[in-house]
DRENTORVEX-890761 format. One record per atom (N, C-alpha, C): residue in three letters; x, y, z. Coordinates in steps of 0.001 Angstrom, whole numbers, plus 500000, padded with zeros to 6 digits. Example, Ala and Ser with C-alpha at 12.3 -4.5 7.8 and 13.67 -1.06 7.14 Angstrom:
# residues 2
ALA513190494310507800 ALA512300495500507800 ALA513200496700507800 SER512850497750507080 SER513670498940507140 SER512900500030507870 
***
This chain:
# residues 426
UNK865813394164477748 UNK864813393509476883 UNK864147392363477623 UNK862873392108477239 UNK862086391115477963 UNK862653389718477816 UNK863226389423476589 UNK863708388064476356 UNK865154387861476775 UNK865763388918477352 UNK867156388805477766 UNK867256387970479040 UNK868155387001479036 UNK868272386141480215 UNK868884386899481376 UNK868400386575482539 UNK868908387224483757 UNK870312386735484034 UNK871234387678484223 UNK872614387287484496 UNK872741386780485918 UNK873371385639486116 UNK873587385086487448 UNK874751385807488110 UNK874795385747489442 UNK875834386457490198 UNK877236385947489880 UNK877333384681489476 UNK878651384110489217 UNK879192384473487832 UNK878359385128487008 UNK878804385543485693 UNK879757386719485822 UNK880526387019484753 UNK881444388153484813 UNK880725389434485212 UNK881383390275486003 UNK880783391493486532 UNK880798392590485465 UNK879665393259485286 UNK879574394338484311 UNK880316395566484821 UNK880547396545483918 UNK881239397770484308 UNK880475398522485378 UNK879135398559485226 UNK878302399267486216 UNK878432398629487595 UNK878421397298487596 UNK878522396606488883 UNK879901396794489489 UNK880928396811488636 UNK882286397005489126 UNK882419398381489788 UNK881793399393489177 UNK881817400741489751 UNK881024400765491060 UNK879915399997491046 UNK879070399893492240 UNK879857399336493418 UNK880685398334493123 UNK881483397695494173 UNK882493398669494776 UNK882967399587493959 UNK883938400561494453 UNK883260401592495361 UNK882004401924495058 UNK881303402976495805 UNK880702402471497108 UNK880168401246497100 UNK879501400709498286 UNK880537400061499204 UNK880606400510500465 UNK881621399993501397 UNK881605398475501527 UNK882762397862501349 UNK883011396442501585 UNK882387395504500549 UNK881677396050499561 UNK881054395156498580 UNK882094394385497786 UNK883243395024497538 UNK884281394356496743 UNK884925393185497492 UNK884664393093498799 UNK885218391976499577 UNK884380390696499431 UNK883187390847498876 UNK882302389696498758 UNK882824388690497746 UNK882777387432498126 UNK883113386343497219 UNK881845385921496481 UNK881964385098495455 UNK880765384605494768 UNK879844383880495745 UNK878556383943495482 UNK877580383300496369 UNK877876381811496567 UNK878363381164495516 UNK878631379727495606 UNK879624379400496710 UNK880604380281496948 UNK881590380053498014 UNK880976380278499393 UNK880112381283499491 UNK879431381544500773 UNK878498380388501107 UNK877831379858500092 UNK876920378728500306 UNK877676377498500803 UNK878906377311500339 UNK879725376186500818 UNK880009376330502315 UNK880281377566502747 UNK880545377837504167 UNK879308377517505004 UNK878149377944504507 UNK876896377696505227 UNK876575376204505277 UNK876869375516504183 UNK876609374067504138 UNK877474373348505164 UNK878719373787505311 UNK879606373185506305 UNK879074373410507716 UNK878550374620507970 UNK877982374938509286 UNK876797374038509590 UNK875904373898508619 UNK874711373061508804 UNK875083371591508978 UNK875991371102508132 UNK876412369697508226 UNK877058369404509576 UNK877841370374510066 UNK878506370204511361 UNK877482370084512489 UNK876449370940512441 UNK875406370909513476 UNK874624369608513412 UNK874254369193512199 UNK873449367978512052 UNK874246366743512426 UNK875546366792512172 UNK876409365668512539 UNK876524365544514061 UNK876696366699514720 UNK876808366677516183 UNK875472366324516822 UNK874359366710516173 UNK873025366406516706 UNK872754364914516689 UNK873272364245515667 UNK873025362805515542 UNK873821361991516557 UNK874921362559517057 UNK875758361830518016 UNK875572362315519449 UNK874886363456519608 UNK874715364021520941 UNK873802363156521786 UNK874156362992523042 UNK873329362229523960 UNK872111363049524359 UNK871223362448525116 UNK869989363109525554 UNK870330364380526330 UNK869621365496526040 UNK869908366766526724 UNK869786366648528242 UNK870606367404528948 UNK870563367400530411 UNK869241367954530919 UNK868802367466532069 UNK867586367966532714 UNK867916368383534139 UNK866961369025534800 UNK867146369411536203 UNK867383368184537071 UNK866718367083536728 UNK866882365834537483 UNK868314365322537375 UNK868879365385536164 UNK870261364936535947 UNK871243365732536807 UNK870916367011537015 UNK871805367901537774 UNK871478367912539267 UNK870490367123539661 UNK870102367062541079 UNK869381368309541560 UNK868713369000540631 UNK868038370252540991 UNK866514370140540963 UNK865998368967540673 UNK864549368818540527 UNK863795369098541825 UNK864454368910542980 UNK863780369142544261 UNK863850370603544705 UNK864779371369544124 UNK864934372769544525 UNK864480373745543439 UNK864151373231542260 UNK863682374082541162 UNK862365373535540622 UNK861619374418540015 UNK860286374063539532 UNK860240374170538003 UNK859698373147537346 UNK859580373176535896 UNK858251372555535487 UNK857657373083534421 UNK856338372603534007 UNK856465371715532771 UNK855387370988532480 UNK855356370117531298 UNK854011370300530586 UNK853934369790529371 UNK852654369803528644 UNK851713368797529299 UNK850488369242529580 UNK849470368348530129 UNK848261368340529206 UNK847581367207529127 UNK846350367174528340 UNK845225367826529142 UNK844092368074528492 UNK842996368813529128 UNK842451368095530360 UNK842395366774530295 UNK841883366000531434 UNK842787366172532653 UNK844092366166532427 UNK845053366324533524 UNK844970367728534128 UNK844791368739533272 UNK844660370115533765 UNK843397370232534616 UNK842306369659534120 UNK841050369661534880 UNK841245369026536252 UNK841915367890536254 UNK842120367152537503 UNK842953367965538485 UNK843998368657537994 UNK844829369486538868 UNK844012370619539496 UNK843168371246538691 UNK842323372345539212 UNK841355371813540268 UNK840753370667539996 UNK839799370077540945 UNK840474369699542257 UNK841730369258542178 UNK842460368923543406 UNK842741370179544233 UNK843043371297543557 UNK843254372557544271 UNK841970372989544965 UNK840845372883544260 UNK839539373251544839 UNK839214372347546027 UNK839540371069545899 UNK839293370134546997 UNK840109370517548233 UNK841384370904548025 UNK842237371304549155 UNK841704372583549813 UNK841229373518548980 UNK840668374770549512 UNK839440374462550362 UNK838556373613549837 UNK837327373240550555 UNK837653372577551887 UNK838613371687551845 UNK839030370976553066 UNK839599371947554096 UNK840375372934553614 UNK840969373935554498 UNK839897374808555150 UNK838901375197554379 UNK837811376036554905 UNK837015375268555953 UNK836682374014555642 UNK835879373206556566 UNK836618372895557866 UNK837959372863557787 UNK838730372572558998 UNK838983373828559834 UNK838522374985559302 UNK838673376241560034 UNK839960376985559736 UNK840737376492558784 UNK842014377141558446 UNK841861378299557457 UNK840666378430556870 UNK840406379542555960 UNK840744379224554510 UNK840531380228553659 UNK840700380095552214 UNK842044380708551816 UNK842930379885551314 UNK844233380386550866 UNK844747379555549694 UNK845646380163548916 UNK846255379486547770 UNK847771379562547881 UNK848441378454547634 UNK849909378441547588 UNK850347378677546150 UNK851053379798545935 UNK851437380200544579 UNK852956380323544484 UNK853579379681543499 UNK855030379816543318 UNK855433381277543136 UNK856510381678543790 UNK857018383053543675 UNK857841383181542404 UNK857504384198541580 UNK858207384350540303 UNK859063385616540252 UNK859394386157541420 UNK860237387349541484 UNK861692387041541156 UNK862485388092540948 UNK863897387929540569 UNK864697387108541568 UNK864372387240542844 UNK865127386536543883 UNK864923385026543816 UNK863878384594543125 UNK863577383162543051 UNK863979382558541695 UNK864877383262540991 UNK865344382779539691 UNK866769382235539827 UNK867101381281538986 UNK868438380694539009 UNK868893380411537579 UNK870087380903537237 UNK870668380571535932 UNK871498379308536100 UNK871211378303535283 UNK871935377032535348 UNK872858376949534138 UNK874177377113534334 UNK875125377131533207 UNK875090375862532361 UNK874910374715533020 UNK874903373448532285 UNK873742373368531290 UNK872629374035531636 UNK871461374049530752 UNK871433375311529890 UNK872235376304530279 UNK872275377615529625 UNK870887378250529557 UNK870178378206530664 UNK868885378866530734 UNK868516379185532180 UNK867551380082532311 UNK867078380509533624 UNK865949379577534069 UNK865983379146535312 UNK864915378303535850 UNK864347378949537120 UNK863189378453537520 UNK862500378984538707 UNK862785378092539913 UNK863176378709541009 UNK863402377945542239 UNK862054377617542898 UNK862095376909544016 UNK860860376318544558 UNK860169377142545653 UNK860549378410545832 UNK859908379228546866 UNK858433379463546530 UNK857590379373547568 UNK856140379527547397 UNK855622380584548367 UNK854664381381547908 UNK854008382351548798 UNK852534381973548944 UNK851934382394550051 UNK850533382071550318 UNK849645383298550106 UNK848605383127549303 UNK847610384188549101 UNK846372383845549922 UNK846117384666550919 UNK844989384412551810 UNK843813385320551465 UNK842650384714551414 UNK841439385481551103 UNK841082386438552239 UNK841474386084553460 UNK841124386904554628 UNK842122388027554879 UNK843135388140554019 UNK844148389189554180 UNK843864390317553191 UNK843793391554553709 UNK843446392703552872 UNK844436392872551707 UNK845708392616551945 UNK846738392839550919 UNK846700391803549799 UNK846093390637550065 UNK846104389578549049 UNK844706389127548604 UNK843659389695549208 UNK842299389220548906 UNK841947389364547425 UNK842327390502546827 UNK841949390734545431 UNK842673389768544482 UNK843956389582544723 UNK844714388674543863 UNK844233387228544055 UNK843820386899545255 UNK843276385558545505 UNK841990385361544725 UNK841156386399544690 UNK839898386331543936 UNK840161386184542438 UNK841136386939541929 UNK841481386855540501 UNK842014385465540158 UNK842863384927541039 UNK843440383595540805 UNK842342382539540754 UNK841409382639541683 UNK840304381677541729 UNK839442381775540474 UNK839194383000540040 UNK838383383209538831 UNK839086382645537594 UNK840389382848537481 UNK841150382300536348 UNK841107380773536354 UNK841241380176537533 UNK841149378718537652 UNK839789378228537153 UNK838724378960537519 UNK837371378587537089 UNK837232378667535563 UNK837758379751534979 UNK837650379944533531 UNK838451378901532756 UNK839638378571533253 UNK840460377548532590 UNK839758376194532658 UNK839125375902533781 UNK838377374643533931 UNK837256374571532891 UNK836590375700532658 UNK835539375758531637 UNK836099375465530249 UNK837265376040529939 UNK837891375821528640 UNK838240374353528438 UNK838737373732529500 UNK839096372310529426 UNK837842371452529196 UNK836762371824529856 UNK835506371076529715 UNK834966371172528292 UNK835044372387527720 UNK834516372611526368 UNK835512372247525276 UNK836788372150525639 UNK837811371805524666 UNK838033372868523611 UNK837982374140524016 UNK838170375248523073 UNK839328376144523504 UNK839824376947522566 UNK840885377913522843 UNK840304379325522871 UNK840869380183523705 UNK840521381607523693 UNK841814382411523785 UNK841735383690523430 UNK842905384559523570 UNK842944385140524981 UNK844096385692525342 UNK844222386343526652 UNK843265387526526749 UNK843002388160525618 UNK842066389289525597 UNK840642388817525878 UNK840257387668525296 UNK838936387083525584 UNK838790386823527077 UNK839838386263527641 UNK839818385922529066 UNK839598387172529911 UNK840282388238529568 UNK840149389502530303 UNK838712390011530270 UNK838058389925529120 UNK836706390479528978 UNK835622389645529643 UNK835972388478530158 UNK834963387690530880 UNK834624388305532237 UNK835545389114532784 UNK835297389731534097 UNK836117391021534231 UNK835780392013533414 UNK836523393273533382 UNK836498393968534736 UNK835372393886535414 UNK835235394573536704 UNK836233394034537730 UNK836465392741537715 UNK837411392138538662 UNK838853392355538207 UNK839142392072536924 UNK840525392149536431 UNK841036393587536290 UNK840142394517535926 UNK840453395950535755 UNK841313396254534530 UNK842436395565534376 UNK843193395700533131 UNK843825394349532786 UNK844135394156531499 UNK844585392842531044 UNK845911392433531663 UNK846736393411532013 UNK848016393094532629 UNK847857392242533871 UNK846802392522534649 UNK846587391776535892 UNK846140390343535623 UNK845255390158534657 UNK844814388787534353 UNK845936387988533691 UNK846783388668532890 UNK847908387975532239 UNK848906387446533263 UNK849216388263534267 UNK850176387861535305 UNK849657386651536071 UNK848388386701536448 UNK847793385602537223 UNK847676384343536364 UNK847476384517535060 UNK847422383348534178 UNK848745382575534239 UNK849873383302534266 UNK851179382656534406 UNK851307381996535778 UNK850765382646536811 UNK850777382048538155 UNK850024380723538157 UNK848872380714537509 UNK848035379509537458 UNK848757378390536714 UNK849388378742535607 UNK850158377755534846 UNK851230377116535729 UNK851907377956536503 UNK852963377485537397 UNK852391376629538530 UNK851255377048539067 UNK850590376287540141 UNK850212374882539679 UNK849696374801538452 UNK849209373527537935 UNK850335372644537411 UNK851518373248537227 UNK852661372482536728 UNK852573372173535247 UNK851865373050534497 UNK851708372811533064 UNK852138374041532265 UNK852431373857530981 UNK852772374978530115 UNK851535375851529913 UNK851765377102529544 UNK850625378003529360 UNK849741377556528207 UNK850328376957527178 UNK849520376475526053 UNK848600375334526462 UNK848958374629527552 UNK848096373547528054 UNK846791374085528631 UNK846761375381528959 UNK845558376006529532 UNK844547376391528453 UNK844929376219527176 UNK844080376602526038 UNK843828378109525960 UNK844747378891526542 UNK844693380346526430 UNK845905380792525632 UNK845677381498524527 UNK846773381886523638 UNK846799383399523460 UNK847929383905523024 UNK848029385325522684 UNK847616385508521228 UNK847267386730520851 UNK846927387019519463 UNK848163386820518591 UNK847935386541517296 UNK849051386335516375 UNK849940387566516326 UNK851259387338516402 UNK852208388443516379 UNK853385388156515463 UNK854043387034515686 UNK855224386684514904 UNK854878386244513488 UNK855852386370512582 UNK855678385927511196 UNK856925385179510728 UNK856723384330509719 UNK857829383551509173 UNK857718383536507651 UNK858867383548506974 UNK858896383506505526 UNK860162382761505099 UNK860130382183503912 UNK861340381515503436 UNK861159380044503158 UNK862264379311503248 UNK862298377918502788 UNK861737376971503850 UNK860444377057504056 UNK859790376206505057 UNK858394375812504579 UNK858091374547504729 UNK856742374035504494 UNK856315373336505775 UNK855112373621506247 UNK854602372946507447 UNK853085372850507372 UNK852528371969508181 UNK851070371830508221 UNK850517372647509384 UNK849457373374509109 UNK848773374183510131 UNK847346373670510226 UNK847100372858511252 UNK845776372270511459 UNK845343371458510234 UNK846306370789509597 UNK845995369944508449 UNK846232370589507100 UNK846336371922507055 UNK846576372629505791 UNK848083372815505590 UNK848576372466504400 UNK850002372617504123 UNK850315374065503731 UNK851299374656504384 UNK851682376052504161 UNK853090376099503577 UNK853237376756502421 UNK854540376955501789 UNK854945378408502036 UNK855942378610502881 UNK856325379970503296 UNK857104380738502228 UNK857398380103501081 UNK858008380852499980 UNK856931381524499131 UNK855676381190499407 UNK854566381725498605 UNK853621382576499447 UNK854175383191500481 UNK853369383990501393 UNK853518385494501155 UNK854215385863500065 UNK854405387281499779 UNK855384387925500749 UNK855426389252500717 UNK856377389981501554 UNK856010389905503036 UNK854718389781503333 UNK854262389767504730 UNK854564388483505466 UNK854719387392504713 UNK855003386114505352 UNK853766385471505948 UNK853967384359506637 UNK852879383612507278 UNK852864383912508771 UNK851709384303509268 UNK851577384539510713 UNK851807383228511460 UNK852581383285512526 UNK852857382082513323 UNK851613381733514131 UNK851105380506513979 UNK849868380120514674 UNK850026380223516195 UNK849039380808516876 UNK849123380898518334 UNK848998379531519010 UNK848299378591518340 UNK848166377233518885 UNK849263376366518265 UNK850397376316518922 UNK851560375640518340 UNK851349374139518235 UNK850389373604518986 UNK850144372164518940 UNK849504371727517628 UNK849027372699516820 UNK848429372336515533 UNK849463372384514393 UNK850715372698514720 UNK851782372790513718 UNK852541371467513640 UNK852777370994512417 UNK853525369744512261 UNK854099369599510864 UNK854677368434510595 UNK855219368082509269 UNK856139369156508703 UNK857086369632509491 UNK858013370664509006 UNK859016370081508015 UNK859139370771506853 UNK860093370362505822 UNK860844371606505346 UNK862133371444505061 UNK862915372600504621 UNK864205372178503931 UNK864620372987502947 UNK865936372798502335 UNK866849373964502717 UNK866475374684503785 UNK867252375839504243 UNK868575375388504861 UNK869533376322504856 UNK870829376061505470 UNK870935376675506858 UNK870047377619507161 UNK870048378234508497 UNK868729378965508731 UNK868500379336509975 UNK867330380145510369 UNK867850381521510746 UNK867255382556510174 UNK867647383928510496 UNK866577384544511390 UNK866936384778512642 UNK866038385381513620 UNK866243386894513602 UNK865192387638513277 UNK865294389091513115 UNK864464389777514200 UNK865071390792514832 UNK864370391474515928 UNK863175392279515438 UNK863362393057514358 UNK862360394055514006 UNK861687393795512666 UNK860455394279512601 UNK859637394091511414 UNK860239394767510180 UNK860840395960510359 UNK861385396712509218 UNK862491395922508514 UNK863413395343509295 UNK864499394545508712 UNK863939393273508077 UNK862964392676508727 UNK862313391475508196 UNK861695391758506825 UNK860992392881506703 UNK860341393239505439 UNK861359393468504326 UNK862496394093504688 UNK863541394324503706 UNK864052392986503147 UNK864320392065504033 UNK864875390768503627 UNK863839389943502867 UNK862573390052503283 UNK861505389301502607 UNK861283389836501196 UNK861251391158501051 UNK861028391748499728 UNK862194391452498783 UNK863410391424499323 UNK864594391133498503 UNK864761389634498226 UNK863831388840498763 UNK863910387372498618 UNK865295386855499021 UNK865775387333500148 UNK867084386933500660 UNK867155385424500852 UNK866006384827501169 UNK865961383388501443 UNK866162382547500183 UNK866036383142498998 UNK866313382407497759 UNK867792382484497391 UNK868407383629497657 UNK869835383778497379 UNK870664382921498333 UNK870298382973499611 UNK870945382126500629 UNK869830381349501321 UNK869615380085500958 UNK868469379323501459 UNK868344379385502987 UNK867293380023503444 UNK867115380175504889 UNK865639380375505209 UNK865341380359506491 UNK864005380677507010 UNK864157381942507835 UNK863331382946507564 UNK863413384219508283 UNK862212384342509208 UNK862475384639510471 UNK861400384705511462 UNK861577385942512342 UNK860472386553512727 UNK860523387708513634 UNK859288387735514522 UNK859462388258515731 UNK858325388486516635 UNK857969389967516661 UNK858616390737515771 UNK858371392183515678 UNK858630392871517012 UNK859775392573517601 UNK860137393183518881 UNK860227392141519982 UNK859619392450521110 UNK859662391546522266 UNK859088390177521914 UNK859815389099522181 UNK859356387764521777 UNK858076387337522486 UNK857127386826521724 UNK855916386258522308 UNK856087384744522423 UNK855198384117523167 UNK855325382686523446 UNK855259381854522166 UNK854312382172521268 UNK854139381375520050 UNK855399381400519178 UNK856015382581519035 UNK857224382688518213 UNK858373381919518845 UNK858498381995520169 UNK859562381266520863 UNK859381379754520708 UNK858132379291520823 UNK857850377865520654 UNK858115377410519220 UNK857724378257518253 UNK857883377917516838 UNK859366377852516468 UNK860145378811516978 UNK861587378819516706 UNK862247377559517272 UNK861902377228518493 UNK862470376027519120 UNK862105374769518325 UNK860848374717517900 UNK860379373550517138 UNK861161373412515830 UNK861369374539515126 UNK862145374507513880 UNK863576374044514131 UNK864190374606515147 UNK865593374281515457 UNK865765372792515747 UNK864868372247516574 UNK865011370856517000 UNK864613369871515911 UNK863564370188515143 UNK863090369244514130 UNK863918369301512849 UNK864310370508512436 UNK865056370665511190 UNK866568370595511388 UNK866978370741512667 UNK868413370700513025 UNK869218371727512221 UNK868775372966512301 UNK869427374055511579 UNK870031375057512559 UNK871169375675512195 UNK871738376728513051 UNK870829377963513036 UNK870796378683514154 UNK869998379905514255 UNK870939381089514411 UNK870835382048513492 UNK871645383262513523 UNK870721384442513812 UNK871120385326514725 UNK870246386412515166 UNK870721387770514681 UNK869770388572514194 UNK870029389940513762 UNK869187390870514622 UNK869852391623515516 UNK869152392516516447 UNK869821393894516438 UNK869148394876517030 UNK869726396208517150 UNK870974396164518031 UNK871884397102517792 UNK873075397218518630 UNK872749398111519818 UNK871978397567520743 UNK871657398258521998 UNK871361397203523063 UNK871299397593524339 UNK871090396594525393 UNK869799395811525226 UNK868768396435524647 UNK867482395768524517 UNK867515394717523403 UNK868339394963522371 UNK868506393962521327 UNK869125392690521892 UNK870135392861522734 UNK870789391713523360 UNK869856391038524372 UNK869026391847525012 UNK868058391312525971 UNK867049390412525251 UNK866575390883524086 UNK865638390098523288 UNK866290388791522837 UNK867542388868522406 UNK868280387670522003 UNK868389386691523171 UNK868642387208524367 UNK868792386343525545 UNK867476385667525934 UNK866349386345525672 UNK865046385741525975 UNK864832384501525101 UNK865177384610523813 UNK865059383452522919 UNK865994382328523357 UNK867216382688523769 UNK868224381675524051 UNK868214381118525466 UNK868052382013526466 UNK868162381589527869 UNK866842381659528626 UNK865847382307528023 UNK864546382420528677 UNK864353383758529364 UNK863111384057529704 UNK862787385286530424 UNK862528384964531888 UNK862812385918532748 UNK862578385696534175 UNK861089385569534469 UNK860281386240533662 UNK858839386197533863 UNK858270384796533640 UNK858872384060532699 UNK858380382712532396 UNK859478381665532583 UNK860298381861533587 UNK861394380922533842 UNK860891379522534186 UNK859654379435534685 UNK859087378131535043 UNK858911377244533800 UNK858869377862532610 UNK858656377111531374 UNK859849377227530419 UNK861009377565530958 UNK862180377800530094 UNK862588376555529316 UNK862320375391529862 UNK862681374154529175 UNK861972373983527843 UNK860765374563527716 UNK859983374437526483 UNK860114375655525574 UNK860538376787526133 UNK860518378040525375 UNK861875378477524831 UNK862953377929525346 UNK864282378393524928 UNK864819377598523739 UNK865589378294522905 UNK866233377675521747 UNK867739377674521991 UNK868349376522522105 UNK869784376461522440 UNK870687376944521312 UNK871833377502521706 UNK872922377826520786 UNK872515378768519647 UNK871894379901519994 UNK871627380939518990 UNK872888381782518838 UNK873297382015517608 UNK874527382775517364 UNK874187384236517059 UNK874914385154517703 UNK874700386591517534 UNK875454387046516280 UNK874700387252515206 UNK875287387636513924 UNK875536389145513853 UNK874592389923514298 UNK874722391388514259 UNK873412392011514717 UNK873292393314514705 UNK874367394280514535 UNK875077394418515885 UNK876388394178515904 UNK877121394220517158 UNK877821395572517318 UNK878101395992518543 UNK878772397279518778 UNK880067397444517992 UNK880831396367517850 UNK882086396452517098 UNK881844396679515603 UNK880632396364515125 UNK880312396559513714 UNK880229398039513341 UNK879946398893514316 UNK879758400316514020 UNK881028400917513423 UNK882171400568513993 UNK883441401034513431 UNK883897400149512274 UNK883687398852512428 UNK884141397905511399 UNK883516398209510039 UNK882220398554510058 UNK881517398848508805 UNK881384400348508541 UNK882120401121509329 UNK882196402580509134 UNK880817403246509120 UNK879997402875510113 UNK878678403511510253 UNK878899404981510612 UNK878376405928509840 UNK878612407354510117 UNK878122407763511510 UNK878781408747512091 UNK878434409209513438 UNK876974409643513523 UNK876471410293512443 UNK875094410779512497 UNK874059409655512517 UNK874494408433512191 UNK873581407278512219 UNK873658406514513540 UNK874573406935514387 UNK874692406312515711 UNK873919407162516707 UNK873339406513517685 UNK872521407221518675 UNK873211407217520034 UNK873141408330520769 UNK873729408345522114 UNK872860407520523072 UNK873493406735523908 UNK872747405935524878 UNK872232406832526005 UNK871008406590526435 UNK870448407324527563 UNK871012406747528860 UNK870765407440529959 UNK871207406934531265 UNK870577405575531552 UNK869309405419531138 UNK868627404145531348 UNK869254403044530502 UNK869636403391529259 UNK870319402421528379 UNK871613401930529026 UNK872383402890529543 UNK873680402558530146 UNK873477401685531386 UNK872463402016532194 UNK872162401225533388 UNK871759399803532995 UNK870923399698531967 UNK870495398375531493 UNK871689397566531006 UNK872606398232530275 UNK873806397557529793 UNK874685397064530930 UNK874880397915531942 UNK875699397529533100 UNK875040396400533884 UNK873713396462534025 UNK872990395390534734 UNK873148394063533994 UNK873102394113532667 UNK873239392879531885 UNK874635392278532024 UNK875634393132532192 UNK877003392631532383 UNK877147391833533673 UNK876205392035534596 UNK876227391299535864 UNK875457389986535785 UNK874736389775534679 UNK873949388557534540 UNK874865387365534221 UNK874574386243534847 UNK875396385042534668 UNK875399384557533217 UNK874245384674532524 UNK874186384168531154 UNK875006385023530192 UNK875291386274530575 UNK876174387129529770 UNK877625386815530104 UNK877930386700531402 UNK879298386406531845 UNK879831385108531243 UNK878915384176530967 UNK879339382877530448 UNK879940382995529045 UNK879539384059528317 UNK879994384220526940 UNK880946385409526837 UNK882251385168526763 UNK883241386255526720 UNK882995387240525575 UNK882518386733524439 UNK882244387595523293 UNK881143388595523587 UNK880100388142524286 UNK879007389029524686 UNK879517390107525644 UNK880339389678526599 UNK880888390626527586 UNK881707391707526880 UNK882541391286525931 UNK883387392229525204 UNK882553393238524412 UNK881529392751523717 UNK880689393628522904 UNK879853394575523772 UNK879279394039524838 UNK878444394856525720 UNK879287395896526459 UNK880495395523526842 UNK881411396461527509 UNK881784397600526566 UNK881997397263525287 UNK882308398278524285 UNK881139399248524125 UNK879940398718524114 UNK878748399553523984 UNK878618400532525146 UNK878797400020526354 UNK878677400863527553 UNK879799401899527598 UNK880980401489527165 UNK882133402396527203 UNK881992403539526182 UNK881538403221524983 UNK881408404249523938 UNK880109405040524060 UNK879155404464524823 UNK877838405094525019 UNK877136405365523692 UNK877323404423522756 UNK876693404536521448 UNK875871403290521143 UNK874750403498520489 UNK873913402393520047 UNK873496402661518604 UNK872943401659517952 UNK872511401828516561 UNK871432400803516235 UNK870517401209515372 UNK869483400293514896 UNK869976399568513647 UNK869328398462513322 UNK869668397727512107 UNK869541398650510894 UNK868546399543510942 UNK868272400440509819 UNK869401401440509563 UNK870349401568510491 UNK871488402468510269 UNK872290402040509044 UNK872219400758508692 UNK872935400254507519 UNK872369400825506221 UNK871134401337506284 UNK870505401906505084 UNK871198403179504620 UNK872099403716505448 UNK872850404901505040 UNK873695404607503792 UNK874030403326503563 UNK874812402940502391 UNK873918402470501238 UNK872604402517501445 UNK871663402052500419 UNK870594401195501060 UNK869383401265500528 UNK868261400540501124 UNK868490399034501190 UNK869246398495500225 UNK869448397047500177 UNK870829396609500682 UNK871516397512501352 UNK872861397191501860 UNK872807396007502833 UNK871739395944503639 UNK871583394858504609 UNK871598393503503914 UNK870792393366502864 UNK870665392072502195 UNK871732391831501125 UNK872255392917500546 UNK873211392773499447 UNK874665392678499901 UNK874994393319501031 UNK876401393369501451 UNK876608392901502892 UNK875939393547503838 UNK876217393299505254 UNK876042391827505643 UNK874856391270505396 UNK874615389882505793 UNK875455388887504986 UNK875554389038503649 UNK876424388101502915 UNK877869388122503409 UNK878388389309503736 UNK879770389400504214 UNK879904388762505592 UNK878906388967506439 UNK878910388346507771 UNK878934386815507639 UNK878114386298506735 UNK878055384845506525 UNK879363384334505935 UNK879908385080504986 UNK881175384699504341 UNK882308384611505368 UNK882369385583506297 UNK883438385628507293 UNK883132384803508533 UNK881936384175508546 UNK881483383415509710 UNK881602384266510977 UNK881188385507510836 UNK881360386507511886 UNK880163386531512823 UNK880107385531513686 UNK879042385457514678 UNK879612384995516009 UNK878864385237517080 UNK879291384855518426 UNK878359383772518972 
***
C-alpha cells in the first residue's frame, strides 16, 4: 500500500526475507547495517586520527634521490611560457654556434624507471636522450616535439584549454595519428618540468563520480547524490575543482562502468555512506587527480573493486603506485594506501563462484600475471603476491559481473556488505 511505511533493515525480518537469506549464498552471515557502519566509522576515524599526527610526506629530496630522479610540479602559464622560450633560446644558440638543432628529452622507457619503496610509487630516473634534427631516425620526432612546444606556447599566451584531440587536429599531416602527438605531449611536459595539466591540454571527460560528495566546479556547486544513475562527469580541468564536502565513510573505487551503474542504481552510497568513482577501465589523468584530491582533502579510506585478473590488479596499481608511462608525475597522480577489497582470486572459492562463471586465463594473461609478480610494488605486499600467485596457479580469472550469477543485486546486497563487515581487504 502507498501509505505503508518502508520497513528499515534493522526491523524484524519477514518470512520472505528469511527464506531469501537461506537461498542466497552467505546472506544469512550479514549483520545489521548499524554494526557494519560502526566498523566503517572506526576505519575512517583511525585514518583521520593518523592523518592529523602524521609528519610531512617523504619526498625524493628527503631520500637523497632528487639528483638522480626527475619529478615535475605544477607551473603557472607564465612559468611554462618562460621554460619554452628558454628551450628555443638554447636551440637558436646551438644552431648559430654550428652545433645544429637538437633537443634533450628525458627517457621514459622501462629501463629508466625506479620503484621507491619508501614512497610506494614509481619515479623516473634522470637519463636523457638527444633528438637531432639532422638525424634521419629522429628528425620526425624532433619536428613533432617542436610543433607541440609551439602549440603549448600559444595556449599559454591565450590562456585557454584544449583537448588532446584538438591538439592533434592542428597538424594532422605531421602527427599522422593521435597516439604520436599524445606521447610527445608527455615528453614536453617532462622536458619543461611541469605537470601535464599545466600545459592547458586535457583529455576528454571519461571518469564519473556519484554519492556523498559536494564540490564546486568552476564556481558551481555540484551535489553528487542528485546526479542520477549516471553520476557527475569528472572535470578534465582539475584546477577548477574545490570546496569538497562529504559525510562519507569511505571512497569506493570501481574498475568498470557496469559495476558502477549497479551500485549507483541501488543507491549503495545511501545504505553505506560512501563516494563511488570509476574511470570506466584504464585510469585517465583527471580521474587519478580527482581521486587523490578526495583522499587528501576528505581524509577517507579508499577501497578498490576490480576484476579478478592481472589487468584488474594492474589498474589498481596505476592508481596506487603510478604508471610507467607517466612516472615523471607520480607524485601528483598517485593515491596512497588504496585497499584491495575485491574481487580477489581467493574470493572465487570463498564465495562459491560457479565454474561456468570463471574464465580460463590466456597465455598472455598468465605471462602478464607472472611479470607482475616480478614487480617491486607487488613484492612489497605479501597479500598481493599470495593472491596473484593463486591466480596464476589456478589459471582462472573472473569479472565483477560473475557475482550476478546469484542475483543482479548480489554485489550491492551481499558481497560488498559482507566484505565491509569482515574488513576483508588487503
